N, C-alpha and C positions, 0 to 999 in steps of 0.2 A: 686489539685496538678497535674501538667503536663497536664492541660487543656489549650492547645495552639491554638489560632485562626489559621486556615488554615493547621494545622498539625494534631491535634487530635480532633478538634471541628470546626463546621461550622454553620453559621446562615442559617436557612431554613425558607421560608415563605410559608404558606399554601395558595394556590391561591384562594381557595373557601372562606376562612375566613379572609385572610389577616393577620393572627396571625403569628408572627415569633417565632422560637424556636431555641435553641442551641442544636445541635445533635452531639454525639461522632461519629467520622469517623475512618476508618481503618488507623492507624498511622504506622502499622508495615511494610508497603511496602516502606516507606521512609528510606533510608540507615542511615541517621543521627539521626533517631528517634527510633532506635531499643530498647533503654533502657527506653523509655517513658511508664509510667503506669498511664493513666488518672484515677483520683480518687477524692473523696471528703473527706476532713479531717475536723472533727468537733473540733472547739476550743472554750474554755470558754471565759467569759468576760475579763479574764486576758491575753488572747492571747495564753495561753498554751493549748496543745492538751488535749481533754477530754479523760479520761481513761475508758476502758470497765471493767466489773467485773473481767476479767481474767488478767488485768494489761496492756494490749496492748492499743495502741492509737486507737481512733475511726476513722478509715480510711476505706472507702468503694470504691472498684475498680469499674470502669464504663466500661461496655461492649460496643462494636461497636453497634450503633443504639440507645443507651440510650439517652433520651431526658431530658436535665437538667431543673429542676424546680427552681433552685436557682442559684445565681451568687456569685462571690467572695465577701466576707464581709457581705452577707445577714444574718440577724438574723433568727434563726429557733427555733422551740420548739418541744418537744416530740410529735411524731405523724405526723409531717409535711412531705410531700413528697419531697425528695431531687432530685430524677430522676425517670423516668418511662421507661419501655421497652415495645414497642408494640409487639403484637403477630400477626403472619400471619393469614390470613383467614378472 
């Protein structure tokens, strides 16, 4: 949800490996994108949002710098990495 090319995400290619990744960028500086909240929503086979034990939808907010491991419509299973955040150092 709200993962928009050029606004909240960009494609980056590692020069050493040649591998490209989709990275969440700072969307808050763009005036028209103040209400954007990049996130991943988990949906079931029926297209309906998966519910967590507390009854809320399975939605995970993405922070600036998060590297997406999945794309829209990808099939995932329990334990799959959805996104990762690098640490400095």
